PAZAPA-4460 file (N, C-alpha, C; in steps of 0.05 Angstrom, whole numbers, plus 32768, in hexadecimal, padded with zeros to 4 digits):
% residues 223
    n_x    n_y    n_z   ca_x   ca_y   ca_z    c_x    c_y    c_z   seq   type   mol
   7C76   7D21   824A   7C93   7D25   824D   7CA0   7D28   8232     1      M     A
   7C97   7D18   821F   7CA2   7D1A   8204   7C9D   7D35   81F8     2      K     A
   7C85   7D40   81FC   7C7E   7D5A   81F1   7C8F   7D70   81FE     3      K     A
   7C95   7D6C   8218   7CA5   7D80   8226   7CC2   7D81   821B     4      I     A
   7CCC   7D69   8215   7CE7   7D67   8209   7CE8   7D73   81ED     5      L     A
   7CD4   7D6D   81DD   7CD2   7D79   81C2   7CD1   7D97   81C4     6      Q     A
   7CC0   7DA1   81D6   7CBD   7DBE   81D9   7CD8   7DCB   81E2     7      F     A
   7CE6   7DBD   81F4   7D00   7DC7   81FD   7D14   7DC8   81E7     8      G     A
   7D15   7DB3   81D6   7D27   7DB3   81C0   7D21   7DC9   81AC     9      M     A
   7D07   7DCD   81A6   7CFF   7DE2   8194   7D06   7DFD   819F    10      L     A
   7D02   7E01   81B9   7D08   7E1B   81C5   7D26   7E20   81C5    11      F     A
   7D35   7E0B   81CA   7D52   7E0E   81C9   7D5D   7E15   81AD    12      G     A
   7D50   7E08   8199   7D58   7E0E   817D   7D52   7E2B   8176    13      M     A
   7D3A   7E34   817F   7D33   7E50   8179   7D46   7E63   8187    14      L     A
   7D4E   7E5D   819F   7D61   7E6E   81AD   7D7C   7E6E   819E    15      L     A
   7D85   7E57   8195   7D9E   7E55   8186   7D9D   7E66   816D    16      F     A
   7D87   7E64   815D   7D85   7E73   8145   7D84   7E91   814B    17      L     A
   7D76   7E99   8160   7D75   7EB5   8167   7D90   7EC0   816F    18      A     A
   7DA0   7EAF   817E   7DBA   7EB8   8186   7DCE   7EBB   816F    19      A     A
   7DCB   7EA9   815B   7DDE   7EAB   8144   7DD6   7EBF   8130    20      T     A
   7DBC   7EC4   812C   7DB3   7ED7   8118   7DB3   7EF4   8123    21      M     A
   7DAE   7EF7   813D   7DAD   7F11   8149   7DBF   7F12   8162    22      F     A
   7DD9   7F10   815F   7DEB   7F0D   8176   7DEB   7F25   8189    23      P     A
   7DE9   7F3D   817D   7DEA   7F55   818F   7DD1   7F56   81A1    24      Q     A
   7DBA   7F50   8195   7DA1   7F50   81A5   7DA1   7F39   81B9    25      H     A
   7DAC   7F22   81B1   7DAD   7F0B   81C3   7DBE   7F11   81DB    26      A     A
   7DD5   7F1F   81D6   7DE7   7F25   81EC   7DDA   7F39   8200    27      L     A
   7DCB   7F4D   81F5   7DBE   7F60   8206   7DA9   7F53   8217    28      A     A
   7D99   7F40   820B   7D84   7F32   821A   7D91   7F20   822F    29      V     A
   7DA7   7F13   8228   7DB4   7F00   823A   7DBD   7F0E   8254    30      A     A
   7DC8   7F27   8251   7DD1   7F35   8269   7DBA   7F3E   827B    31      H     A
   7DA2   7F3F   8270   7D8B   7F48   827F   7D7D   7F31   828E    32      A     A
   7D86   7F18   8289   7D79   7F00   8295   7D8C   7EF2   82A8    33      L     A
   7D81   7EE6   82BC   7D92   7ED5   82CE   7D9F   7EBF   82BF    34      P     A
   7DB9   7EBC   82C2   7DC9   7EA7   82B4   7DC7   7EA9   8296    35      H     A
   7DBF   7EC1   828C   7DBC   7EC4   826F   7DD6   7EC1   8260    36      G     A
   7DEC   7ECF   8268   7E06   7ECC   825A   7E0F   7EAF   8259    37      P     A
   7E0C   7EA0   826F   7E14   7E84   826F   7E04   7E73   825B    38      A     A
   7DEA   7E79   825A   7DD9   7E6B   8247   7DE1   7E71   822A    39      L     A
   7DE7   7E8A   8224   7DEF   7E92   8209   7E09   7E84   8202    40      L     A
   7E1C   7E83   8215   7E35   7E75   820F   7E30   7E57   820A    41      T     A
   7E1E   7E4C   8219   7E18   7E2F   8215   7E0C   7E2A   81F9    42      F     A
   7DFA   7E3C   81F1   7DEC   7E39   81D7   7DFF   7E3D   81BF    43      L     A
   7E10   7E52   81C1   7E20   7E59   81AA   7E3C   7E4E   81AC    44      V     A
   7E47   7E4E   81C5   7E62   7E44   81C8   7E75   7E5C   81C9    45      G     A
   7E8A   7E5A   81DA   7E9C   7E71   81DC   7EAC   7E75   81C3    46      T     A
   7EAF   7E61   81B3   7EBE   7E64   819A   7EAC   7E68   8182    47      S     A
   7E92   7E6A   8187   7E7F   7E6E   8171   7E81   7E89   8165    48      G     A
   7E7C   7E8C   814B   7E80   7EA5   813D   7E6D   7EBA   8147    49      S     A
   7E54   7EB3   814D   7E41   7EC7   8156   7E49   7ED4   8170    50      A     A
   7E52   7EC3   8184   7E5A   7ECE   819D   7E74   7EDD   819B    51      L     A
   7E86   7ED3   8189   7E9F   7EE1   8185   7E9A   7EFD   817A    52      A     A
   7E87   7EFF   8167   7E82   7F19   815B   7E77   7F2D   8170    53      C     A
   7E68   7F23   8183   7E5C   7F35   8197   7E70   7F41   81AA    54      T     A
   7E87   7F34   81AE   7E9A   7F3E   81C1   7EB0   7F4E   81B4    55      I     A
   7EAF   7F52   8199   7EC3   7F63   818B   7EB8   7F7F   818A    56      V     A
   7EC5   7F93   8195   7EBA   7FAE   8194   7EB8   7FB7   8177    57      P     A
   7EA2   7FC4   8170   7E9F   7FCD   8154   7EB4   7FE1   814C    58      I     A
   7EBF   7FF0   8160   7ED4   8004   815A   7EED   7FF7   814E    59      E     A
   7EF3   7FDE   8158   7F0A   7FD0   814E   7F07   7FC8   8131    60      A     A
   7EEE   7FC2   812A   7EE8   7FBA   810E   7EEA   7FD3   80FC    61      I     A
   7EDE   7FE9   8105   7EDE   8001   80F5   7EFA   800B   80F0    62      V     A
   7F0B   800A   8105   7F26   8014   8102   7F36   8004   80EE    63      L     A
   7F2F   7FEB   80E9   7F3E   7FDA   80D6   7F34   7FDE   80B9    64      D     A
   7F1D   7FEB   80B6   7F12   7FEF   809C   7F20   8006   808E    65      E     A
   7F28   8002   8074   7F33   8018   8065   7F30   8011   8047    66      C     A
   7F2C   8025   8036   7F2A   8020   801A   7F43   8014   800E    67      P     A
   7F41   8002   7FFC   7F58   7FF5   7FF0   7F53   7FF0   7FD2    68      N     A
   7F4F   8005   7FC3   7F4A   8000   7FA6   7F63   7FF7   7F97    69      P     A
   7F5F   7FE9   7F82   7F75   7FE0   7F72   7F7A   7FF3   7F5A    70      G     A
   7F8F   7FEC   7F4A   7F94   7FFB   7F32   7FA7   8013   7F36    71      G     A
   7FB1   801D   7F1F   7FC3   8034   7F1E   7FB4   804D   7F15    72      L     A
   7FBB   8064   7F20   7FB0   807D   7F17   7FC2   808C   7F03    73      T     A
   7FDC   8088   7F06   7FEF   8094   7EF3   8009   8085   7EF2    74      D     A
   8018   808A   7EDE   8031   807B   7ED9   8046   808F   7ECD    75      L     A
   805F   808D   7ED6   8074   809D   7ECC   808C   808B   7EC5    76      H     A
   8099   8092   7EAF   80AE   8080   7EA4   80C7   8090   7E9E    77      V     A
   80DF   8084   7EA3   80F8   8090   7E9B   810B   8079   7E93    78      I     A
   811D   807F   7E80   8131   806B   7E7A   8146   806B   7E91    79      R     A
   814F   8053   7E98   8161   8051   7EAE   817B   8060   7EA9    80      R     A
   8184   8061   7E90   819C   806F   7E8A   819A   808E   7E8E    81      R     A
   8181   8097   7E90   817D   80B4   7E94   817B   80BC   7EB2    82      D     A
   8181   80A9   7EC3   8181   80AF   7EE0   819D   80B4   7EE9    83      I     A
   81A1   80CB   7EF6   81BC   80D2   7F01   81C0   80C5   7F1B    84      E     A
   81AC   80C7   7F2D   81AF   80BC   7F48   8195   80AD   7F50    85      T     A
   8198   8094   7F56   8182   8084   7F61   8188   807F   7F7E    86      F     A
   8179   808C   7F90   8180   808A   7FAD   817D   806E   7FB8    87      P     A
   818B   8069   7FCE   8189   8050   7FDC   816E   804F   7FEC    88      E     A
   8163   8038   7FF0   814A   8036   7FFF   814E   803E   801C    89      P     A
   8138   8045   802A   8139   804B   8046   8140   8033   8057    90      D     A
   8141   8036   8071   8149   8021   8083   8136   8009   8081    91      A     A
   811D   800D   8079   810A   7FF7   8077   810E   7FE6   805E    92      D     A
   8120   7FEF   804B   8127   7FE1   8033   8111   7FDF   801E    93      K     A
   80FA   7FEC   8023   80E4   7FEB   800F   80DB   8007   8008    94      V     A
   80E4   801C   8015   80DC   8037   8010   80F3   8048   8006    95      T     A
   80EE   8059   7FF1   8102   806C   7FE8   80F6   8088   7FEC    96      V     A
   8101   8097   8000   80F6   80B1   8006   8107   80C8   7FFB    97      S     A
   811E   80C1   7FF0   812F   80D6   7FE3   8129   80D6   7FC6    98      T     A
   8128   80EE   7FBA   8120   80F1   7F9E   8134   80E6   7F8B    99      A     A
   812A   80D9   7F76   813B   80D0   7F60   8144   80E9   7F51   100      I     A
   815E   80E9   7F49   8169   8100   7F3A   816F   80F8   7F1D   101      V     A
   8160   8103   7F0A   8166   80FD   7EEE   817E   810D   7EE4   102      P     A
   8189   8105   7ECD   819E   8114   7EC0   8192   812E   7EB5   103      K     A
   81A4   8141   7EAF   819B   815B   7EA5   818A   8158   7E8C   104      T     A
   8173   8165   7E8C   8162   8164   7E74   8150   814B   7E73   105      G     A
   8153   8139   7E86   8143   8121   7E87   812F   8122   7E9E   106      C     A
   811E   810E   7E9F   810A   810C   7EB5   80F5   80F8   7EAE   107      G     A
   80E4   80F2   7EC1   80CE   80DF   7EBC   80B9   80EC   7EAA   108      F     A
   80AD   80DD   7E99   8097   80E6   7E88   807E   80D6   7E8E   109      V     A
   8066   80E2   7E8D   804D   80D2   7E92   8048   80BE   7E7C   110      P     A
   803E   80A7   7E84   8035   8092   7E71   8017   8090   7E73   111      W     A
   8009   809A   7E5E   7FEC   8099   7E5F   7FE2   807D   7E59   112      E     A
   7FCC   8076   7E66   7FC0   805C   7E61   7FA2   805D   7E68   113      F     A
   7F93   8049   7E5F   7F77   8048   7E64   7F71   8044   7E81   114      A     A
   7F5C   8051   7E8B   7F55   804E   7EA7   7F4F   8031   7EAF   115      Q     A
   7F57   802A   7EC7   7F53   800F   7ED2   7F61   7FF9   7EC2   116      D     A
   7F78   8000   7EB6   7F88   7FEC   7EA8   7FA5   7FEA   7EB2   117      T     A
   7FAC   7FFB   7EC5   7FC8   7FFC   7ECE   7FCB   7FEC   7EE8   118      G     A
   7FE1   7FDE   7EEA   7FE7   7FCF   7F03   8005   7FCB   7F07   119      E     A
   800D   7FCA   7F20   8029   7FC4   7F27   8028   7FA9   7F36   120      V     A
   8038   7F96   7F2C   8039   7F7B   7F39   8055   7F74   7F40   121      N     A
   8058   7F63   7F54   8072   7F57   7F59   806E   7F3A   7F62   122      H     A
   8080   7F29   7F5B   807E   7F0C   7F62   809A   7F01   7F65   123      S     A
   809B   7EEB   7F74   80B5   7EDE   7F78   80B9   7EC8   7F63   124      S     A
   80D3   7EC3   7F5E   80DA   7EAE   7F4B   80F6   7EA4   7F50   125      G     A
   80FE   7E90   7F41   8118   7E84   7F44   8118   7E6B   7F56   126      G     A
   812F   7E5F   7F58   8132   7E46   7F67   8133   7E4C   7F85   127      E     A
   812D   7E38   7F95   812F   7E3A   7FB2   814C   7E40   7FB9   128      V     A
   8150   7E54   7FCA   816A   7E5D   7FD1   8175   7E72   7FBF   129      G     A
   8167   7E77   7FA8   8170   7E8B   7F95   8158   7E9B   7F8B   130      N     A
   8145   7EA1   7F9D   812D   7EAF   7F96   8133   7ECC   7F90   131      K     A
   8124   7ED7   7F7D   8125   7EF3   7F77   8108   7EFD   7F72   132      S     A
   8105   7F17   7F6D   80EB   7F23   7F6A   80E8   7F2F   7F4E   133      I     A
   80D1   7F2B   7F42   80CB   7F36   7F28   80B9   7F4F   7F2B   134      K     A
   80C0   7F65   7F1D   80B0   7F7D   7F1C   80A1   7F7E   7F02   135      H     A
   8088   7F86   7F03   8078   7F87   7EEA   8063   7F9E   7EEC   136      E     A
   8062   7FAD   7ED6   804E   7FC2   7ED4   803F   7FBE   7EBA   137      V     A
   8024   7FBD   7EBB   8014   7FB9   7EA4   8000   7FD0   7E9F   138      N     A
   7FFD   7FD8   7E86   7FE9   7FEC   7E7F   7FDD   7FE6   7E64   139      T     A
   7FC7   7FF3   7E5D   7FBB   7FF0   7E43   7FB5   800B   7E37   140      Y     A
   7FBD   800E   7E1D   7FB8   8027   7E0E   7FA5   8020   7DF7   141      V     A
   7F8D   802B   7DF7   7F79   8025   7DE2   7F81   8031   7DC7   142      P     A
   7F78   8024   7DB2   7F7C   802D   7D96   7F99   802A   7D8D   143      R     A
   7F9C   8028   7D74   7FB7   8028   7D68   7FBB   8042   7D5A   144      G     A
   7FD4   804D   7D5C   7FDA   8067   7D4F   7FF7   8068   7D48   145      S     A
   7FFF   807A   7D36   801B   807D   7D2F   802B   8086   7D47   146      A     A
   801F   8098   7D57   802E   80A2   7D6F   8034   808B   7D82   147      E     A
   8020   807A   7D87   8025   8064   7D99   803A   8051   7D8E   148      T     A
   8038   804B   7D74   804C   8039   7D68   8068   8045   7D68   149      D     A
   806A   805F   7D66   8084   806C   7D67   8091   8068   7D83   150      A     A
   8080   806A   7D97   808A   8065   7DB3   8093   8048   7DB6   151      V     A
   8083   8036   7DAA   808A   8019   7DAC   80A5   8014   7D9F   152      I     A
   80AA   801F   7D88   80C3   801A   7D7A   80DB   8026   7D89   153      Q     A
   80D6   803E   7D95   80EC   804B   7DA4   80F2   803D   7DBE   154      A     A
   80DE   8030   7DCA   80E1   8025   7DE4   80EB   8008   7DE4   155      A     A
   80EB   7FFB   7DCD   80F4   7FDF   7DCB   8110   7FDC   7DD6   156      L     A
   8114   7FC8   7DE6   812E   7FC2   7DF2   8137   7FD7   7E06   157      N     A
   8125   7FEA   7E0D   812C   7FFE   7E20   812D   7FF4   7E3D   158      G     A
   813D   8001   7E4D   8140   7FF9   7E69   8134   8010   7E7A   159      D     A
   811E   800B   7E88   810F   8021   7E94   810C   801E   7EB3   160      F     A
   8106   8035   7EBF   80FD   8036   7EDB   80E1   8043   7ED9   161      V     A
   80CE   8036   7EE6   80B2   803F   7EE4   80A7   8043   7F00   162      V     A
   8098   8059   7F04   808B   805F   7F1D   806D   8060   7F18   163      I     A
   805E   804F   7F26   8041   804E   7F23   8034   8055   7F3E   164      G     A
   8020   8067   7F3C   8011   806F   7F54   7FF7   805F   7F55   165      R     A
   7FF3   8050   7F6B   7FDB   8040   7F6D   7FC3   8051   7F78   166      D     A
   7FAC   8045   7F78   7F94   8053   7F81   7F93   805A   7F9E   167      S     A
   7FA6   804F   7FAE   7FA9   8056   7FCA   7FBD   806C   7FCE   168      N     A
   7FC9   8076   7FB8   7FDD   808C   7FBA   7FF9   8083   7FBD   169      G     A
   7FFE   8069   7FBE   801A   805F   7FC0   8028   8060   7FA5   170      N     A
   8040   806A   7FA5   8051   806A   7F8D   8065   8053   7F8E   171      Q     A
   8064   8041   7F7A   8075   802A   7F7A   8089   802C   7F62   172      R     A
   80A2   8025   7F68   80B7   8026   7F53   80BD   800A   7F49   173      I     A
   80BA   8006   7F2F   80C2   7FED   7F22   80DD   7FF2   7F15   174      A     A
   80F1   7FE2   7F1D   810D   7FE7   7F14   811C   7FF6   7F2A   175      G     A
   8137   7FF6   7F27   8148   8005   7F39   8161   800E   7F2B   176      D     A
   8175   8017   7F3A   818D   8022   7F2D   819E   800D   7F1F   177      K     A
   819C   7FF4   7F28   81AC   7FDF   7F1D   819E   7FCF   7F06   178      R     A
   8184   7FCF   7F07   8175   7FBF   7EF4   815A   7FCC   7EED   179      R     A
   8155   7FCF   7ED4   813C   7FDC   7ECC   8127   7FC7   7EC4   180      G     A
   8110   7FD1   7EBC   80FB   7FC0   7EB1   80FA   7FC3   7E93   181      V     A
   80F5   7FAE   7E85   80F6   7FAE   7E67   80DA   7FB1   7E5C   182      I     A
   80D9   7FC1   7E47   80BF   7FC7   7E3A   80B6   7FB1   7E28   183      F     A
   809C   7FAB   7E28   8091   7F97   7E16   8074   7FA0   7E0F   184      D     A
   806A   7F97   7DF8   8050   7FA0   7DEF   8042   7F8A   7DDF   185      H     A
   8027   7F8C   7DDD   8017   7F79   7DCE   7FFF   7F88   7DC3   186      D     A
   8000   7F8F   7DA9   7FEA   7F9E   7D9D   7FD8   7F8B   7D8E   187      Y     A
   7FBE   7F90   7D91   7FA9   7F81   7D82   7F94   7F94   7D79   188      K     A
   7F8E   7F92   7D5F   7F7A   7FA3   7D53   7F5D   7F99   7D57   189      S     A
   7F5B   7F7E   7D5D   7F41   7F72   7D5F   7F36   7F6B   7D43   190      G     A
   7F23   7F58   7D43   7F18   7F4F   7D29   7EFC   7F5B   7D24   191      K     A
   7EEE   7F61   7D3A   7ED3   7F6B   7D37   7ED1   7F87   7D42   192      K     A
   7EBB   7F95   7D3C   7EB8   7FB1   7D44   7EB9   7FB4   7D62   193      G     A
   7EAF   7FA0   7D71   7EAF   7FA2   7D8E   7EC7   7F96   7D9C   194      G     A
   7EDB   7F8D   7D8C   7EF2   7F80   7D98   7F05   7F95   7DA4   195      D     A
   7F17   7F8B   7DB5   7F2B   7F9C   7DC1   7F3F   7FA6   7DAC   196      K     A
   7F43   7FC0   7DAB   7F55   7FCC   7D98   7F69   7FDE   7DA7   197      N     A
   7F81   7FD4   7DAC   7F94   7FE3   7DBA   7FAD   7FD3   7DC1   198      G     A
   7FBD   7FDE   7DD3   7FD7   7FD2   7DD9   7FDA   7FCD   7DF7   199      T     A
   7FE1   7FB4   7DFE   7FE9   7FAD   7E19   8007   7FB3   7E1C   200      D     A
   800E   7FC3   7E30   802A   7FCA   7E35   8033   7FBD   7E4F   201      F     A
   804C   7FB5   7E4F   8057   7FA9   7E67   8074   7FB2   7E6B   202      K     A
   807A   7FB9   7E84   8096   7FBE   7E8D   809C   7FA9   7EA2   203      F     A
   80AF   7F98   7E9C   80B5   7F82   7EAF   80D2   7F7C   7EB0   204      A     A
   80DB   7F73   7EC8   80F6   7F6C   7ECC   80F8   7F57   7EE3   205      G     A
   810C   7F46   7EE1   8111   7F31   7EF5   812C   7F35   7F03   206      E     A
   8130   7F26   7F18   8149   7F26   7F26   814C   7F3C   7F3B   207      G     A
   8137   7F49   7F43   8138   7F5D   7F58   8139   7F4F   7F74   208      F     A
   8146   7F5D   7F86   8148   7F53   7FA2   8135   7F62   7FB4   209      T     A
   8123   7F71   7FA9   8110   7F81   7FB9   80F6   7F83   7FAA   210      H     A
   80E1   7F89   7FB8   80C7   7F8F   7FAC   80C9   7FAB   7F9F   211      V     A
   80B6   7FB2   7F8D   80B6   7FCE   7F83   80B5   7FE2   7F9A   212      P     A
   80C9   7FF3   7F9B   80CB   8006   7FB1   80B2   8018   7FB4   213      Y     A
   80AC   8020   7FCC   8099   8036   7FD1   80A8   8050   7FCF   214      Y     A
   80A0   8061   7FBC   80AE   807A   7FB8   809E   8091   7FC3   215      Y     A
   80A9   809F   7FD7   809A   80B4   7FE4   80A3   80D1   7FDD   216      T     A
   80B8   80D3   7FCD   80C1   80EE   7FC5   80B2   80F7   7FAC   217      A     A
   80B7   810F   7FA3   80AB   811A   7F8B   80B7   810C   7F72   218      A     A
   80A7   8108   7F5E   80B1   80FD   7F45   80BD   8113   7F34   219      I     A
   80D7   8111   7F2D   80E3   8126   7F1C   80DB   8123   7EFF   220      P     A
   80CB   8136   7EF6   80BF   8135   7EDB   80D1   8143   7EC7   221      L     A
   80D0   813A   7EAE   80DE   8147   7E98   80D1   8161   7E92   222      K     A
   80E1   8176   7E8E   80D5   8190   7E88   80C6   8190   7E6D   223      A     A
***
């Protein structure tokens, strides 16, 4: 009798392992046997992950899968004072589908940066009951040069609106018609030959009442 019980326990354990490691096969076998589905439910449990996985159609999983890479592919910058018309957001309050109109002779200009170094971030801040949103765009430009330093000196204390396109094709606006993002930089030459030699750039602003808008119109570029 003792040996029969031991054999039964071992057999049950093997069935449990088979059901959890190969749920699809276990389900197919269970439907081919008398009382098979009930036995499988008893071994795994109706809330068990293996049984739960077997009853989810694979089509539902595939439909939910989509690429979601991070980072920015390009960036465009304009001084806020050079914007003639900044349109109101759409009804959803997060999308701007009407084109921004710059003043005559002005427009957005591309901001070059090293690949895989650009990002658009937003975060909440402030006291409870007085929360606001911070906009932030970060990029890195390798090497130091007179041209880069001339841009740094010209941009100090500037008030900007920045549009960054992410790797999913979304265009996000940092800044708006009432408040821009402020330019900041941090250059380091490095001490050794293999050290980082370049400038970290940041456009950041606080006190916004919205996330960086999704911009779906064309970017008006400077001629």
